C-alpha positions as CSV (number, residue, x, y, z in Angstrom):
1,M,0.0,0.0,0.0
2,K,2.8,2.3,0.9
3,L,4.5,1.5,-2.4
4,I,1.3,2.4,-4.4
5,K,1.0,5.7,-2.6
6,T,4.7,6.5,-3.4
7,I,4.2,5.7,-7.1
8,L,1.0,7.8,-7.3
9,F,2.8,10.7,-5.5
10,L,5.7,10.5,-8.0
11,L,3.3,10.4,-10.9
12,I,1.5,13.5,-9.7
13,L,4.8,15.3,-9.2
14,A,5.8,14.3,-12.8
15,L,2.5,15.6,-14.2
16,I,2.9,18.9,-12.3
17,A,6.4,19.2,-13.6
18,I,5.2,18.7,-17.2
19,V,2.4,21.2,-16.8
20,G,4.7,23.7,-15.3
21,Y,7.4,23.4,-18.0
22,Y,5.1,23.5,-21.0
23,A,3.1,26.4,-19.4
24,I,6.3,28.5,-19.8
25,Y,8.4,26.9,-22.6
26,P,8.8,27.3,-25.5
27,D,8.3,31.0,-26.2
28,I,5.2,30.8,-28.4
29,S,4.9,34.6,-28.6
30,R,7.9,34.7,-30.9
31,L,5.8,33.0,-33.6
32,K,3.8,36.3,-33.9
33,R,6.7,37.7,-36.0
34,E,9.1,34.8,-36.6
35,N,8.6,31.8,-38.9
36,P,9.9,28.5,-37.6
37,K,13.0,27.1,-39.4
38,K,12.7,23.5,-38.5
39,T,9.9,21.8,-36.5
40,S,10.1,19.0,-34.0
41,F,8.1,16.9,-36.4
42,M,10.7,17.5,-39.2
43,E,13.5,16.5,-36.9
44,Y,11.6,13.3,-36.0
45,R,11.2,12.4,-39.6
46,E,14.9,13.1,-40.3
47,E,15.9,10.7,-37.5
48,E,13.5,8.1,-38.8
49,W,15.0,8.3,-42.3
50,R,18.5,8.1,-40.9
51,Q,17.7,4.9,-39.0
52,Q,16.1,3.5,-42.1
53,G,19.1,4.4,-44.2
54,K,17.0,6.7,-46.5
55,R,18.5,9.7,-48.1
56,I,15.5,12.1,-48.1
57,R,15.8,15.8,-47.9
58,I,13.0,18.0,-46.6
59,Q,11.3,20.1,-49.2
60,R,9.7,23.3,-48.0
61,K,9.1,26.9,-49.0
62,W,7.4,29.5,-46.9
63,V,4.5,31.4,-48.3
64,S,2.2,33.9,-46.7
65,L,-1.5,33.2,-46.2
66,S,-2.4,35.8,-48.8
67,N,-0.4,33.8,-51.4
68,I,-2.3,30.6,-50.8
69,S,-5.3,29.7,-52.9
70,P,-8.5,30.5,-50.9
71,Y,-9.9,27.2,-52.3
72,L,-7.1,25.3,-50.5
73,I,-7.7,27.2,-47.2
74,K,-11.4,26.4,-47.4
75,A,-10.9,22.8,-48.4
76,V,-8.5,22.2,-45.5
77,L,-10.8,23.8,-43.0
78,I,-13.7,21.6,-44.2
79,A,-11.6,18.5,-44.1
80,E,-9.7,19.1,-40.9
81,D,-11.4,21.6,-38.7
82,D,-14.7,23.1,-39.8
83,K,-15.2,25.0,-36.5
84,F,-11.7,26.5,-36.6
85,W,-12.8,30.1,-36.5
86,S,-15.2,29.6,-33.5
87,H,-13.5,27.2,-31.1
88,Q,-10.7,28.1,-28.6
89,G,-8.4,25.4,-29.7
90,F,-10.4,22.3,-28.9
91,D,-13.5,20.8,-30.6
92,F,-15.0,18.9,-27.7
93,E,-17.8,17.5,-29.8
94,A,-15.3,16.0,-32.2
95,I,-13.2,14.7,-29.3
96,Q,-16.3,13.0,-27.8
97,K,-17.2,11.3,-31.1
98,A,-13.6,10.2,-31.6
99,L,-13.5,8.7,-28.1
100,E,-16.8,6.8,-28.7
101,K,-15.4,5.4,-31.9
102,D,-12.1,4.4,-30.1
103,I,-14.1,2.6,-27.3
104,K,-16.1,0.6,-29.9
105,K,-12.9,-0.4,-31.7
106,K,-11.0,-0.9,-28.4
107,K,-8.2,1.2,-29.8
108,F,-7.4,4.6,-28.4
109,K,-6.1,6.9,-31.1
110,F,-7.0,10.2,-29.4
111,G,-8.7,11.6,-32.5
112,G,-10.7,14.8,-33.0
113,S,-7.7,17.1,-33.2
114,T,-8.2,20.7,-34.3
115,I,-5.8,22.6,-36.5
116,S,-4.4,24.4,-33.4
117,Q,-3.7,21.0,-31.8
118,Q,-2.0,19.7,-35.0
119,L,0.1,22.8,-35.1
120,A,1.3,22.3,-31.5
121,K,2.2,18.7,-32.4
122,N,4.0,19.6,-35.6
123,L,6.0,22.5,-34.0
124,Y,7.0,21.0,-30.7
125,L,6.1,17.3,-30.4
126,T,6.1,13.9,-32.3
127,P,3.5,11.6,-33.8
128,S,3.4,9.6,-30.6
129,K,-0.1,9.2,-29.2
130,N,0.5,8.4,-25.6
131,P,-1.4,10.3,-22.8
132,V,1.6,12.3,-21.7
133,R,2.2,13.6,-25.2
134,K,-1.5,14.5,-25.5
135,L,-1.2,16.5,-22.2
136,R,1.7,18.4,-23.6
137,E,-0.2,19.0,-26.7
138,A,-3.2,20.4,-24.8
139,I,-1.1,22.8,-22.8
140,L,0.7,24.0,-26.0
141,T,-2.6,24.3,-27.9
142,W,-4.1,26.5,-25.2
143,R,-1.0,28.8,-25.3
144,I,-1.0,29.0,-29.1
145,E,-4.6,30.1,-29.0
146,Q,-3.8,32.7,-26.3
147,N,-0.8,34.1,-28.1
148,L,-1.6,34.0,-31.8
149,S,-4.4,35.2,-34.1
150,K,-6.4,32.6,-36.0
151,R,-4.9,33.9,-39.3
152,R,-1.4,33.3,-38.0
153,I,-2.3,29.9,-36.6
154,L,-3.6,28.9,-40.0
155,E,-0.6,30.4,-41.8
156,L,1.8,28.5,-39.6
157,Y,-0.1,25.2,-40.0
158,L,-0.3,25.3,-43.8
159,N,3.5,26.0,-43.9
160,V,4.7,23.3,-41.6
161,V,2.3,20.4,-41.9
162,E,3.5,17.2,-43.6
163,W,2.1,16.7,-47.1
164,G,4.1,13.6,-48.2
165,E,7.5,11.9,-47.8
166,G,9.8,14.8,-47.1
167,I,7.3,17.4,-48.3
168,F,6.3,20.1,-45.7
169,G,4.0,23.0,-46.3
170,I,1.5,23.9,-49.0
171,E,4.0,25.6,-51.4
172,A,6.2,22.6,-51.5
173,A,3.2,20.3,-51.8
174,S,1.6,22.3,-54.6
175,L,4.9,22.4,-56.6
176,H,5.5,18.7,-56.0
177,Y,2.0,17.4,-56.9
178,Y,0.8,20.0,-59.5
179,G,3.9,21.9,-60.6
180,K,2.4,25.3,-59.7
181,P,2.6,27.7,-56.7
182,A,0.0,27.4,-54.0
183,F,-1.9,30.6,-55.0
184,Q,-2.8,28.9,-58.4
185,L,-4.5,25.8,-57.0
186,N,-8.0,25.2,-58.3
187,P,-10.9,23.8,-56.2
188,D,-10.4,20.2,-57.3
189,E,-6.7,20.3,-56.6
190,A,-7.3,21.9,-53.3
191,A,-9.9,19.3,-52.3
192,H,-7.4,16.5,-53.2
193,L,-4.6,18.0,-51.2
194,A,-6.9,18.5,-48.2
195,V,-7.9,14.8,-48.2
196,I,-4.4,13.4,-47.8
197,L,-3.5,15.5,-44.8
198,P,-4.4,12.8,-42.2
199,N,-1.9,10.4,-43.7
200,P,0.0,12.0,-46.6
201,R,2.6,9.2,-46.8
202,K,-0.2,6.6,-47.3
203,Y,-2.8,8.4,-49.5
204,R,-1.9,8.9,-53.2
205,L,-3.0,11.7,-55.6
206,D,-2.4,9.7,-58.8
207,G,-6.1,8.7,-59.1
208,S,-5.4,5.1,-57.8
209,S,-7.0,5.7,-54.4
210,R,-10.8,5.3,-54.3
211,Y,-10.9,6.8,-50.8
212,V,-9.0,9.9,-51.9
213,E,-11.2,10.4,-55.0
214,K,-14.5,9.8,-53.1
215,R,-13.5,12.1,-50.2
216,A,-12.2,14.8,-52.5
217,K,-15.5,14.9,-54.3
218,I,-17.4,15.3,-51.0
219,I,-15.2,18.2,-50.0
220,Y,-15.6,19.8,-53.5
221,D,-19.4,19.4,-53.3
222,I,-19.5,21.1,-49.9
223,M,-17.5,24.0,-51.3
224,V,-20.1,24.2,-54.2
225,K,-23.0,24.1,-51.7
226,R,-21.5,26.9,-49.6
227,G,-21.0,29.1,-52.6
228,I,-17.2,28.9,-52.4
229,V,-17.0,27.3,-55.8
230,E,-19.2,28.0,-58.8
231,P,-20.5,24.7,-60.2
232,E,-19.6,23.8,-63.8
233,Y,-22.4,24.3,-66.4
234,E,-22.5,20.6,-67.2
235,D,-23.0,19.7,-63.5
236,V,-25.8,22.2,-63.1
237,M,-27.6,20.7,-66.2
238,K,-27.1,17.2,-64.8
239,D,-28.5,18.1,-61.4
240,S,-31.5,19.8,-62.9
241,G,-32.3,16.7,-65.0
242,E,-31.9,18.5,-68.3
243,E,-30.0,17.0,-71.2
């Protein structure tokens, strides 16, 4: 009994230490004016490649939010975090649904992450999904929301998120997949790029993935319904039943 109490006491001390550290470090306020050079997630990938004997170099090119296609921004928000502008860093409804899904499958993946949470993970943490990492992520997410504007959070996220093997940020992704800068992406390209974000090293954009094509069409259709995209003449005629 004494041993159990000692272990619990040490665990509580460890949690307090984690909360105390991440409540102060790193200096998130610097991100208001400075762009991150290399993220923790990038360093994690580089170590992974080194251990696997792979010679992969990170491709990335910073671009301002104003130089990113509005279709891409809208598509990513629809796919990843539709309540981004209204929540304070956490979408508790999405977290609840993710937990219910995990319980049914008896696998805890800690889903339902917002863009702010994903930014915290990319900047400072790793892909690990253990409870301690999620606690760190929660603290950092809260601090990100307190220190940065929504526009800056979105700009940072779109510039650091992984979009393929060695590909980080939307400008590098747009050049790699479509041979054009991010501001030139059309609605269909934007929808496809948004779809692969959850697992960009698994999902393919060459038309061979039924999941990617189906999901991209759903996102595209949502953009049409919301007036973000003007539907093609042929699609309008088809929907109206006219030949």
